[in-house]
N, C-alpha and C positions, 0 to 999 in steps of 0.2 A: 484626626487621621490624615496623613499626608496623601496628596493626590498622585495618581499614576500618570507620569509624563509620557506623552505619546508623540511620535513622529510619523507623519503620513507621507508616503512616497507613491504617487500615482501619476501617470502621464495624462490623465483627464482632469482638467481644472474643476469641473463641476462636481466630480466625485470627491476630490480633495475638500472642496468647500462644504459639501454636504456632510461629510464625515466630521469635519472640524466643528460644524454647527451642532451636530448630534452629540458628539463627545463633550464639547465644552458646555453643553446644556446639562450635563450630568455632573453632580458635585464630586464624584469619585475620580474624574479625569481632567487632564489639562493638556491640550495640544500645544506642544512647544515648537513645532515647526512643520512645514509642509512643502513639498517640492515635486516637480515632474521630471526630474533628471536623476539618473542613478549616481552620477559622480557627486552631485550636490547632496544626495541622500547620505552618502558615505561621509562627506564633510560635516553635515549637520549632526550625524550620529557621533562624530569625533568631538564636536564642540558642545553639543547639548546633552550628550549622554542620556538619552531617553530610556525610560524603563521598558517601553514597548515600541517596536517599529512595525507599522502596517506597510508591507512591501509588495507592490504590484510586480508580477513576474515580467510583463512586457514593458521594459524600460529602455531608454537610450542614455548614453552612448554604449552601455553594456547592459546585460539583462539583470533582472531582479535577483536571479540566482547568484550571479557573481557579486552583486552588491551586498547580498546577505553574507556571503563568505568574507568579504572585506570588512563589513561591519562587525562581524563576530571576532575578528582579529583586533580591530582598533578600539572596540567598545564591548568587551566580553559580557558586561553586565546588561547590555541591551538584548531583549528577547524579541526575535523577529517572528511575525506572523505573515506567511505568504498569502497574498490576496490575488485571485485570478479568475478569469472567465472559464478556464479549463477545469473540467470536472473529472478528467482522467486521473486515476490513482497514481500513475507514473509521475505526474507533475508534483503531486504532494510528496511522494517518496524522494524525488530529487531535491525538492526544497528542504526537506528535513535533513538530507545528507549534507547539504550546504551549511547546515547549522541552525535552520529555523526551528522554532518550538511549536509552531502551529500552522494550520492551513485552512483557509475558508474560501469558498467560491463567491463570485459576485451575485449568486442566486441566494446566498445566505441572508437571513433576516437580521435586523438591527439587534434583536435579543441574542442571536447566536454570536454575532460579532463581539458584543459586550461580554458574553460568557467566555469566548475565546481569549479576550484580553485579560480577564480576571484569572483564568486558569493558568495561562503562561506566566503571568506576573507572579503567581504563587509557586512557580517552579515546575508546573505540570506541562504536559504536551496536550495539544488539542487539534483534532481533525473534525471538520464539520460533518454534519449528518449526511449530506449529499454524497460525500466521498465514502463514508462508512457504509452506506446503503449499497453503493456500487460494488465495493469490495465484497460485501456479504453475498450479493447476487452472483458475482464471479466465482466465489468459493462454492456456492450451492451448485452452480452449473458444472464446475469441475468435478464435484462429488458425484453428480448424476452421470457424468460421462466417464468416470473412472472405473476401472475393473473392480468387480465386487467379489472378493474371495469368499465371502459368507454365502454366496449363492451356490457354491460347489457342494456336491454330495460327498458323503464319506468315502465312497469308492473313487470319485474323481480326485479327492485329496490324496488317496493312496497312490493313484497313478502319477500324480504330480510329484510325490516324494520319490517314486521309482525313477522318474525322468531326471529328478535332481541328482540322483545317485549315478546317472549315466546309463541306465538300462534302456535297451531298444524295446520297441513294441512287442516283438516276439518274446523277449526275455520277461517282459511284464506279464504277458499272457500266461507263460509257463509258471511264473511265481504265484499268480492269482488263480491259476487253474481255470482260466476262461479262454475263449477263442480269440485269435488275433483280430478278427472282425469286430468283436465286442470292444477290444482295447481301442481300435481305431474310431469306433463310434463315440467312446468316452472322450478320446482326444479331441474329436470334432466338437463335442458339446462343451468341453473345457475352453476351447478357443472362442466359441460363440459367447459363453458367459463372461469371459474375461475381455471380450471385445478385441481379440488379437487376430492377426491375419494368417499366420502360418506357424509351423513348428519352431522356426528360428526365433520368432518374436516371443513364443512361449518360453523357450529356454532363457532368453534374455530377461523376461519377466520373472522367472523363477530365481535367477541369479540376483536380480535387483531386489527382490522381496524375500530373500532367503530367511531373514529374521522372523518374518510373519507367517511363514508356511511350515 
């Protein structure tokens, strides 16, 4: 079985040497080059044609993001894994947009880095657990803060549908044979449940979510 050739680009010599030692100690891998300069990384990718490039984002004279984009053009067979101290999902997203196939933070374990190398070498994408956990937490927070249509009563849904049709509170009261005050109480409760500030934001919400109401 042929080895996976790896290029390591990181501006810290100790990190480069550590990863070179770890990967070369594994029979599946062979480090074919290492550098601390983005321009040199691009040149090494052009001449060495590595299977995988471990690319630090913070590089000089240009960033690892730009280096990734250049490497993808001159050595399309090389699969880049972004490596960074940044755990914000935005960095991972930007790196993938530049053509990287994976992203791991410097908090990632040796086992996770090896898993990332194997995954991208097989044509898959890989995002480390730290980033995935942060994204999951953000999605859960968004869900908790988002308006909950399911919390509305049947009567409140009726009123929303009348508002969607352009009826005034007085017209809604007449249609449902209830008092104007009752309609206003329902509207107040709708705003509270949907976490909206006023009638204008309610109308905007209804128009935006018309498919689901």
